[in-house]
C-alpha positions as CSV (number, residue, x, y, z in Angstrom):
1,M,-0.2,-0.1,0.0
2,A,1.0,3.9,-0.8
3,E,2.8,5.3,2.0
4,G,3.2,8.7,2.8
5,S,0.3,11.3,3.1
6,L,-2.5,10.3,5.6
7,A,-6.0,10.8,5.2
8,T,-6.1,14.0,7.0
9,D,-4.7,15.4,3.9
10,R,-7.3,14.6,1.3
11,S,-10.5,15.5,0.7
12,P,-13.5,13.6,1.9
13,L,-14.4,10.7,-0.1
14,A,-16.7,11.8,-2.7
15,R,-20.4,9.6,-3.2
16,H,-19.4,6.5,-4.7
17,P,-21.2,4.5,-7.1
18,L,-21.5,1.9,-5.3
19,A,-22.8,3.9,-2.2
20,P,-25.8,2.5,-0.2
21,D,-29.4,2.7,-1.6
22,P,-30.9,5.8,0.6
23,G,-33.6,3.2,1.4
24,R,-30.9,0.9,3.5
25,P,-31.1,0.6,6.8
26,H,-28.3,3.6,8.6
27,M,-25.4,2.9,9.7
28,P,-24.2,4.9,12.4
29,R,-21.1,6.8,12.3
30,V,-19.9,4.9,15.5
31,L,-19.9,1.3,16.2
32,V,-18.9,0.4,19.3
33,A,-18.0,-3.8,19.4
34,Q,-18.2,-5.7,22.2
35,A,-19.9,-9.0,23.5
36,G,-21.5,-8.0,26.4
37,R,-25.7,-6.8,26.4
38,H,-25.4,-3.1,27.6
39,M,-24.1,-0.1,25.8
40,P,-21.3,1.8,28.1
41,K,-21.9,4.9,29.6
42,G,-21.3,8.4,28.8
43,L,-21.6,8.0,24.9
44,E,-23.8,10.1,24.5
45,G,-21.8,12.7,22.5
46,L,-20.5,9.8,20.3
47,N,-24.3,8.8,19.5
48,P,-23.2,5.1,18.7
49,G,-24.4,1.8,17.8
50,L,-23.9,-1.5,19.3
51,M,-21.9,-3.8,17.2
52,L,-22.4,-7.6,18.6
53,R,-19.3,-9.9,18.5
54,D,-17.9,-13.3,20.1
55,I,-21.7,-13.6,21.8
56,D,-23.4,-16.1,22.2
57,L,-27.3,-17.1,20.0
58,A,-28.9,-16.2,23.5
59,T,-28.0,-13.0,24.2
60,V,-28.2,-11.8,20.6
61,V,-32.0,-12.5,20.7
62,E,-31.9,-10.9,24.3
63,C,-30.3,-8.0,23.0
64,A,-32.5,-7.9,19.4
65,A,-35.8,-7.8,21.9
66,N,-34.3,-5.0,24.3
67,A,-35.0,-1.8,22.5
68,G,-32.2,0.4,22.6
69,P,-29.2,1.7,20.1
70,A,-28.9,0.0,16.6
71,L,-27.8,-2.7,16.2
72,A,-25.1,-4.7,13.8
73,L,-23.8,-7.8,14.3
74,D,-20.3,-9.9,13.6
75,F,-22.3,-12.7,11.9
76,D,-19.3,-15.3,12.0
77,T,-18.7,-14.9,15.6
78,V,-22.0,-15.9,17.1
79,H,-21.6,-19.1,18.7
80,G,-24.9,-21.4,17.8
81,L,-25.5,-19.7,14.3
82,N,-25.2,-21.7,11.4
83,A,-23.6,-20.1,8.1
84,D,-26.8,-20.8,5.8
85,E,-29.7,-18.5,4.2
86,A,-32.2,-19.7,7.4
87,A,-29.3,-18.2,9.6
88,V,-29.5,-15.1,7.7
89,D,-33.1,-14.5,7.7
90,F,-33.8,-15.0,11.7
91,V,-31.4,-12.5,12.2
92,V,-32.4,-10.2,9.7
93,Q,-36.2,-10.6,9.4
94,W,-37.2,-12.5,13.0
95,L,-34.5,-10.1,15.2
96,G,-34.9,-6.9,12.9
97,I,-30.9,-7.0,12.7
98,A,-30.5,-5.0,9.4
99,I,-26.9,-4.7,9.8
100,V,-24.7,-7.7,9.3
101,L,-21.1,-8.3,9.0
102,T,-19.5,-11.1,7.5
103,R,-16.7,-13.0,6.1
104,R,-18.8,-14.7,3.6
105,P,-20.0,-12.6,0.4
106,A,-23.2,-15.3,-0.1
107,I,-24.1,-14.4,3.2
108,A,-23.9,-10.3,2.8
109,A,-25.6,-10.7,-0.4
110,R,-28.4,-12.7,1.2
111,V,-29.0,-9.7,3.8
112,A,-29.3,-7.0,0.7
113,D,-31.7,-9.4,-0.5
114,L,-34.3,-9.0,2.9
115,G,-33.4,-5.3,2.7
116,G,-31.0,-5.1,5.3
117,L,-27.2,-4.2,5.2
118,G,-24.7,-6.5,4.4
119,L,-20.8,-5.9,4.8
120,V,-18.1,-8.3,4.2
121,H,-14.9,-7.8,5.8
122,C,-11.9,-7.4,3.9
123,L,-8.2,-8.1,5.1
124,A,-6.4,-5.2,4.7
125,L,-2.7,-5.7,5.6
126,D,-1.3,-5.3,1.7
127,S,-2.5,-4.7,-1.5
128,T,-2.5,-8.2,-2.6
129,G,-5.1,-9.5,0.6
130,L,-6.7,-6.1,-0.4
131,R,-7.5,-7.0,-4.0
132,R,-7.9,-10.8,-3.1
133,S,-10.8,-10.2,-0.5
134,L,-12.0,-7.5,-2.9
135,A,-12.3,-10.3,-6.2
136,E,-15.2,-12.1,-4.2
137,H,-17.4,-9.0,-3.3
138,P,-20.6,-9.1,-4.8
139,R,-20.5,-5.2,-5.7
140,R,-24.4,-4.4,-5.5
141,P,-26.7,-2.1,-3.5
142,G,-27.0,-3.0,-0.1
143,V,-23.5,-4.8,0.4
144,G,-20.5,-2.6,1.7
145,T,-17.2,-3.2,3.0
146,V,-15.4,-3.9,6.2
147,I,-11.8,-2.8,6.4
148,T,-10.0,-4.7,9.0
149,P,-7.6,-3.4,10.5
150,G,-9.5,-0.2,9.8
151,L,-6.0,2.1,10.7
152,V,-4.9,0.8,7.6
153,L,-7.8,2.7,6.0
154,M,-5.5,5.8,6.4
155,H,-2.7,4.6,4.6
156,M,-4.6,3.5,1.3
157,S,-4.2,5.1,-2.2
158,R,-6.5,6.9,-3.7
159,A,-7.0,4.1,-6.4
160,E,-7.5,1.5,-3.3
161,L,-10.2,3.4,-1.8
162,D,-12.4,3.9,-4.7
163,L,-12.0,-0.1,-5.0
164,L,-14.4,-0.3,-1.9
165,P,-18.3,-0.9,-2.1
166,H,-20.1,1.6,0.2
167,P,-20.6,2.0,3.0
168,V,-17.2,1.2,4.4
169,L,-16.9,0.3,8.5
170,A,-13.2,0.9,9.4
171,Y,-13.1,-1.8,11.6
172,G,-10.0,-2.4,14.3
173,L,-6.9,-0.6,15.8
174,I,-8.2,3.3,15.8
175,G,-7.7,4.6,19.3
176,S,-6.8,7.7,19.4
177,Y,-9.0,11.2,18.0
178,D,-7.1,11.8,15.5
179,E,-7.7,8.5,13.9
180,A,-11.3,8.6,14.4
181,L,-11.4,11.8,12.7
182,S,-8.9,10.5,9.8
183,C,-10.9,6.9,9.4
184,L,-14.2,9.0,9.5
185,R,-13.7,11.3,6.2
186,L,-12.8,8.3,4.4
187,A,-15.5,5.3,5.9
188,E,-19.1,5.9,6.5
189,S,-18.6,4.4,10.1
190,I,-16.2,3.3,12.4
191,A,-16.0,0.6,14.7
192,L,-14.3,1.2,18.8
193,S,-13.4,-0.6,22.0
194,P,-15.5,-0.1,24.7
195,S,-12.2,1.4,26.1
196,A,-11.5,3.5,22.6
197,A,-15.8,5.1,22.2
198,E,-15.0,6.5,26.1
199,A,-11.6,8.1,25.8
200,L,-13.1,9.1,22.4
201,A,-16.4,10.2,24.1
202,E,-14.2,11.9,27.1
203,A,-11.6,14.1,24.0
204,L,-14.6,15.6,22.8
205,S,-16.2,16.7,25.9
206,S,-13.3,18.6,27.2
207,I,-13.3,20.7,24.1
208,P,-15.2,24.0,24.7
209,Q,-18.6,24.4,23.1
210,P,-17.6,27.1,21.7
211,N,-15.0,25.8,20.0
212,R,-15.9,21.5,18.6
213,N,-16.5,22.7,15.2
214,R,-13.1,24.2,14.8
215,A,-10.2,22.9,15.6
216,R,-10.0,20.0,17.0
217,G,-13.8,19.9,16.6
218,P,-14.5,18.4,13.1
219,L,-15.1,15.1,14.7
220,T,-18.1,16.6,16.4
221,T,-19.4,18.5,12.3
222,I,-18.9,14.3,11.0
223,L,-20.4,12.9,13.6
224,A,-23.6,14.9,12.9
225,E,-23.8,13.7,9.5
226,E,-26.2,11.3,8.2
């Protein structure tokens, strides 16, 4: 991958030809990834969604039954869930979880068929791995891309960024305010650990209100975008 300038030196990513259908589920700008049932406290400034991962099926059902933040599911990490269409139908139609991450393009395509948003994991440790992952991407409306690790997004060339079907979720190794800001300039959403989300919320709260849309405040503006 190209080295050099970071995403902060580039203009924001323009709408992609494979940008999400406006009628699809809205993906929050920040997803908090965890196995627990509850969103960490003190994240109101981020307005985050909850991404369930490394979790058993019974807990997924419980989370879906309780009104709360927008839910996304890392499908392949759910214990007790088969990797077939019946399982996808159960998650999307019966549980109402419309944002689904998976390594399997067919699963993501099925989510899109049901009106949800399927996100295909693409390992982006190097250009070869990225292109290999994207070669099997369905590239159709309702199917986006998960870039893993998400921090790599900042170092991708414009040509590589243009290959990504949208929406794009940057997932992994994003820890600082500046990293979050850079990734959100290039992706529709970022996934953070609970501790990283808490640190980001604390950083936002420390910025005086009149200055939140200046200097380090651009993150406030980005988080408010639909």
